Every structure is written in C-alpha cells, then in structure tokens.
N, C-alpha and C positions, 0 to 999 in steps of 0.2 A: 983887064977890061971885060973879060967874059963874065966873071962873077958879078960885077956891077951891072952889066946889061941884063943878066938873068934876074937879079934882084929887082931891077926896074920893071921887067916884064911881069914878075910875080905880083909886085905892088899894083901895077896897072890892071892885071887880071882880077885881083882881089877887089880893087876899087870898082871895077866894072860889075862884079858880082854884088857888091854892096849896093850899088846904084840900082841894079835890077831888083834886088830884094826890097829896097826902099820904094821903088816904083810900084812893085807888086802890093806892098802893104797900103800905099796910098790909094791904089786903084780899088782894092777890095773893101777898104774902110771909108771910101769917099762918101758914099750914100748909105752907109750901113747904120742901122738903128739897133742898139743893143737892148732896147726895151721890147722889141717885137719878137714874138716866138717864130722860129723858122719853119713855117708851114706853107703849104699851097693847096690847091684844089685836089691834087692827086695824093698828097700826104698830109692829111689834116692832123694827125697825131704824131708827136715827136717821140721816137723810140730811143730810150736811153738805156744803154748796157751798163749795169752797175756791178762793181767788184770791190772787194775789201781785202787789202793786203795788210795783214796784222804784223806789226813790228815788235810789240811788247805787251805783256800782261803786267801792268805796273803794280797793281795791288787790288785786293778785294777787301774793302773796309768792312769788318764785321760790325763795328759799333754803329755806323750809319747805313750799312747794307748797300754799299755803292761799289760797282765794278768799274775800275779805272784801267784804261788801256790806251795804246797808241796804234795808229794805223794810217795807211794811205787809202783814201776813198776814190776809186777809179771810176771816171765817167767816160763814156764814148757815145757820141751822138752825131748827127749829120746836120749841117747848115748849108743849104744849097747856095746861099748868098756869098759864101766864102770859098767857092770853088774857082779854079782858073786853069788855063791851058799852060802846062809847064814849058812847051816849046816857045811860047810868046815871051817868057821871062827867063830865058837862058837855062832851061831845064830844072828850075827850082821846084822841088817836090813838096817841101814843108816849110812853114814859117812858125815862129814862136811869138805869140801875141800876149799882152797882159790880159789876165782873166777879166778884169773890169771893163775892157773895151769890147767884149762880145757878150752875146746872150748866153746865160748858163741856166740849167735847170736848178730850181731851188730845193735840192735834195738835202735833207737834214736828218739828224738822229731824232726820231720821233719820241723815243722813251728816254730822252736826255734828263739827267739829274742835275744839270747845271743850266742856269739861265744864259750864260755866256759860253759859247763853244770856242775853245782855243783852236784856231786854224791858221796854218801858214799858206798864203796864196801863192802858188807857183805860176809860171807861164803856161798858157794853153798851147798845145801843139796842134796846128791846123794843117791838114793834108790837102793836096790839090783837088781831091775829089769832094771836098767839103766836110769830110769827117774830122771831128775834133776830139782830141784826147786831153782830159783834164784830171789831175790827180793831186788834190791838196792833202797835206799831212795834217792829221787831226788828233787832238787829245780828247778821248771819249770818256764821259762819265754817265753811267746808266744804272738805274736801280736794279738790285738783284736780291730777290727774296731768298733768304738763307734758311736751310734746314740744318740746325746745329745739334740734332739729337745724338749723332755719333762723333761729335767733336772730341779730339782732333783727328779722328779717322774718317772724316766726312768728305763727300763729293758734292759740289755745287753746280747748278746749271744757270748760266747767265746769258742774257739775250741782248742783241743790238738790233734795233728795228729802224730801217731807213726808208724814207719816202718823201714825196713832194709835199711841201708845206701848204701850197695853195692850189696846185693843179690836180684835177681828177683824171680818170682814165680816158676822158674824151679829149684831153689835151696832151697828156704824157703817158706813155706805157713803159714799164720797167721790165727789163730782161736781165738774165745773168751775164756777167762779163765772160768772154771766151776763155780767159786764162784762169787756171786753178780749177778746183772742184766747185762747179756752179758759182764761179766768181770769187771763191774764198781762197786766198793765197797765204800759205803759212811758211813759205820757204825762208823768209827773213825774220821769223819770230825768234826773239832773243830768249835765252834761258832765264827762268824765274826760280829762285831758290825755294820758294814756299809752295807755289802752285804748278802743277803739271797738266797740260792740256791733253786729255785722253780721247776726246771725241768732239767733232764739230759738224754742224749741219747748216745748210742754207736752203731756205724755201721762199717762194714768192706767194704772196697772198693779196687779196683785195679786201680792204677795210671799208665798211659801209657805215655811214652816220645817218642819224635821223633827219638832220637838217639838210642833207645833200641828196640830190636825185641820183647822182652817179657815185660809184665806189672809187676809192683811192688806192692805187697800187702801192704795195710795200714789199720789201725784201727783208727777211728776218734771218739773222745769223745767231745760231745757238752754240754755246761752248760748254762742255762738261769739264770741270776743273777738279782735280784731286789734290788734296792738301798733303804736304810733306810733314809727317807728325814728329820728326826727330826732335826739334826744339821743344815742342810742347810736351813730349814724353819725358824729357829731363826736367822741365820747369814745373809742370802742373801734375803729372801723373806719379813719377817716382817719389817725390817728397810725400805726397798724400798716402801712397801705399806703405812707405816706411813708417809713417806716423801711425797708420792703422794697424800695422803688424805689432806694434808695441802694446796695443790694448790688451790682448790676451796674456802677454808676458808679464803684465803687472800683477797678475794673480799668482805668479811664482814667487813673489816676495813673501816673507813671513807674515802670518795672519795679523800679528800685532804691530806690523810696520805701518806707520802713518805716512811714510814717504810715498806710498802708492797714490794717495790723494793728490800730493804735489805733482807726481808724474802725470796723473789724469788731467789736472788743470793745465799743465804745459802742453799736453797733446791737444787739448781743446783749443787753446790759443793758436797753436800752429795750424789747425784745420780752418779756424776762422780767418786767419791771415791769408791762406790759400784761396778761400772762398771770396774774400774781398778782391784779391788779385784777379780771379776769374770774372767777377762781376764787372770790374773796370774794363775788361777785354771784350765782353759780350754785349750785344744790344740790350737796352732796357725794355721791360715788358714784352719779352719775346714769347710768341705763342707756344713754342716747344722748349722744354727744359733739357739741356744737354745731359747725357748720361754721366758725364764727369761731375756736373753740379749735383746730380742726385747722389753720386758716390760720396761727395763731400758732406752733403746734408745727412746721409745715412751714417757716415762715420762719426759725425758730430753727435748725433743721437746715440750712437753706440758707445761713445766715450762717456756721455752723461749716464747711460745705464750702467756702465762698468764702474763708475764712481759710486753710484747707489749700491751696486753689489758689493763694492769694497767696504762701504760703511756698514752694510749688513754683516759681512764677515768679521769686521773688527768688533762690532757689537756682540756677535755670537761668541767669539773667543773670550770676551770680557765678562761673560755671564757667570762664570764659575764661582768666584768669591762672593757673589751677591745673590745667587739663586740656588735652586735645587739641582740635583743631578740631572743628567740627560734623560728625557722620557724614554721608556722602553721602545716605543715604535721608532723614534728617531735613532736610538742606539742600534736597533736591528737594521734600519735602512742605511745609515751612514757608516757605522763602524764595523758592520759585519757583511754588508752588501756592496755598497759603492766603493768602499776603500780599495778592494782588490781590483774592481772594474776600472778605476781611474789611475791604476798603476802605482798605488802607494804600497801594495804588498802587505805582508804580515810582519809585525815586529814584536818586541817583548812586551808591548803594552796590551793589557787585557782589561776591558771595561768592567766597571763595578757591577755587582748584582745586588739583590735585596739583602742578602746575608752580610756581604762585605761592607756595605755602605753604613757609615756611622752618622748619627745625628749630631749636627753641629752644636746645637744648643746644649745637649746633654754633655758633650765633651768639654764645653766651655765652663761648666759648673764644677768646681772642685769638691771632692767628698768632704763631708762634715764629720763623720764618725772617725775616730782614730783607728789606725791599722793595728797597733799593738795595745792590748788591754792588760792592765796589771790587776792581780787579785787584791793586793793591799796597796791601794792608791795613796793612802796617807803616808805610808812609810816607803814610798818609791824613792829609790836612790837616784843620784844625779846621772849615773851612767845609763840607766833605763830611759830617763827623760831625753837624753841626747840621742839615743838610738831611735826613740819614737819620733823625734823631730827630723832626724835624717830620713827615716822612712817616709814621713809625710812629704818632704821635699822631693824624694825620689818618685813617689806616686804622682805628685803634681807634675813633675817633668815628663813622666810617662804619658799622663793624660794630655798634656800640651802637645807632646810629640805626635800622639795619635790624632789629635784634632787637626794639627797642621798637615799630617799625612792625608787625612780625610779631605781637607780643603784642596790639597794639591791634586788628589785623585779626581775630585769632581772638576777641578779646573782643567786637568789634563783631558778629561772626557770632552769638555767643550772646545778645547784647543784642537783635539783630534777631529771633532765635527767641523770646526772652522777650516782645518786643513783639507779635509775631504771636499767641503763646499768650495773652497778656493780652486781645487783641481777640477771640479765639475764646471765652474765658471770659465776656467781656462780653456777646457775642451769646447765648451759651448760657444764662447766668443770666437775662438780660433776657427771652428767649423763654419760659423756664420760669416766671418770675414772672408774666408775662401769662397763661400757660396756667392755672396753678393758682389765680390770683386770679379769673379769669373763671369757672372751674368751681365754686369754693367760695363766692364772694360775689355772683355774678351772680343 
C-alpha cells in the first residue's frame, strides 16, 4: 500500500506542477503579440547579447571560395511582457516556449553565401525575470577570399558577420555574450583533418549605409585557419619533384641515345597531368598564382629546354662524319678546359692538331702511279706483275685504313665535345632545379 500511495502522491504532485506551468504559459501568452518589439519608454532599445558556439569547421571550398561551418548562435535579450512572479505559480523559474510564439530579433549571417540558411529551430528558454535565451543550430556558408600563393602551406582568414537584417541601432543594440571570449565559444569544436584553427577574434562594429540615417550594429567573428599539408605534399609536391629531378639525369645518357627525347616527352606529360589536377582543385581566374603552379609551369618549360638541349647534343655528336674537325677555339674550350671542370678527367684520348689531321678527300683518292716500276716493262715476268698487284692492294688498304682512322678521330672529337656539353647541361639543369625548388617550395 505504501508504494502505491507514494506513486499516487508523485503523480498528483506532477499533475499539479503541469497545471501550474500550463496556467503560467496561458497567462503570459494570453495578450502577447509576437510582432511587437519588447520596448517601453524607459528601454526604447532592445539589447541583444550575441554569442557564437562553434561546433565544426566543415570545409573550406577552394574552388568556390566558401567557408562552411556549423555553430550555435546564442541570443539573450529581455522581454518584460514574459516576466512573472514564481511564488504565484508554484516556484516555476523557467518555461520552454516555441520560438515562433514569441518575438525574436532577426539576427542573420550578413555575409552569407547561401540564399537559404539551414537552421534548426529549438525551444526558447524564458526566465521569470523576462530574460530569454535562444540558441538555434545553424549551418553557415560564408564567402572567404583565399590567398593561395603558398598553397598547400597556406593560412586563410575567414569571417562570419552577424547583425540585424532590418533593425538599426535605434531599435536593437548588440553586445557580446557573457560566455566565452567575447561571446566566441570553441570548447565543442570538433577536430578537422585538413584545417586547424590557430587564432580567433570577435569584434563589434557599426555599419553605416547611405540610404539609412542610423548605423546597423554588427558582430564579426574572424578565424585564422592553417592547412594540414600532408595529403597535398604526397599528391601534388612529391611526384612533381621526382619528375623534375629526372630532367638533369637524362643528360647522363650517352650522347647518341635517342631515348632521352622519349624520357623528356614522358616527363612533360607527367607535369601536364599534375598541372591539370591542380587546376581542377583551385579556383578559376584567381588573382594570385600558387607557388606550386609556378613550380609546375617552370618545370614544364625546363623540360622543353632540356629536350632542345638534347637535340643540340645529338646533332653535335653526329657532325663528325659529315663535317670538318672541331674548331680550335671549341677544342680548347671543351676538350682542354671544361672537360676536367665537369669531372670527366683526362683519358687516353688526345685531340687532333693541324699536323695529325688528314684530309678526307685526299685519303679517299687512290694513287694512280704504280708503286713498283720495272726497267724492262715489255719483258716483265708474271711474278713481278703479281708482286706489283699485291703491293697496289696493300697500299689501297693502308690508305682506306688511314682514311677510316681519320674519320673516326674527327668523329671522336665531336663525341667528346658532345659528352662535355652533356655534362655541362647536367650540372646547369641540376643547379637550376635546386635553386627554383628551394625558392618556390621551401
């Protein structure tokens, strides 16, 4: 019997409380008009304390330059029409009313990037003093001008500006909410894998328009976001650096190797592919060019120049059988000056000089006069004729061998020049790659 009696007492007490709350709500909303601003002669301006409790940084869209976030927008104001005496209603201190049933300040995101603001309407908490706490959850989309010069090692500053859509400072005054740093609460901010919030700021300003005599109060929240470059370092930077490293190494291939042109074409296609990927990621017609895009473009130009240099080297080493020997100035510069400087050292090859060089055309003409002359040509026996014929063939073979050696020596000179030129290009392109990589990506 005792438990049943206790249960009945609890139910009766709860019913009494509900009836008193119902009576309270009927009394305060009986003659209440939600269209009228809660002011009187002593308080002509409604003071609204505004605070922002950030819950997440959803994404920063680089393509559209829009900052997307989630937050609770906290409102606190006083409505003297909703006050009551708690002793008259069984000590009830607060009630929860639908937000649509009471007057609310029309605080909106001024710099919204969306025509429709997604907002969840909660109940408003009304205190017996007439103070009202209202905190809707909102999905915020705001434009954010990006500076992608240092992408992906960049920091961006995005702003959220709140204010009344229709009321000026003669009707509504905005102040910072008491909780948080000037109304900005970051305790419930969820972790974002790409962006890290490094600094935040909240300031109150008055915006004046030409068409209005009074200014409009606004509260601006600024956020400094730092990007996590791990993903972009592996996808956009590392492949480009590896492709660019191969540019100077293609000059270590033999000068007569045509595969270096194939390698250069493959490197160019790889850089173009990365450039297209980066273009799809970044906004179009952006006023600033990212350093990474400059690195791609410079590498593309550098690959094209390396292919032209390879063509020059291939043409140089092929000049031997078709042209004269290496000019003296070029011989002194490449074969006796730069050769040791580019770490080719000294070998058994010695360039030709004026005395050693043979004339190609003279070597190609066989001698007409016989080598062995007989005093009595008419009675020359068969043995002497055979010996003379053999000597003619031997002399012809000697002349052909010397001509081939002369061609080979001239060709060797041009190949040595091409080899030195290759090594010079290797050092030049390698040093340039290190220089512009350090400047652009460091």
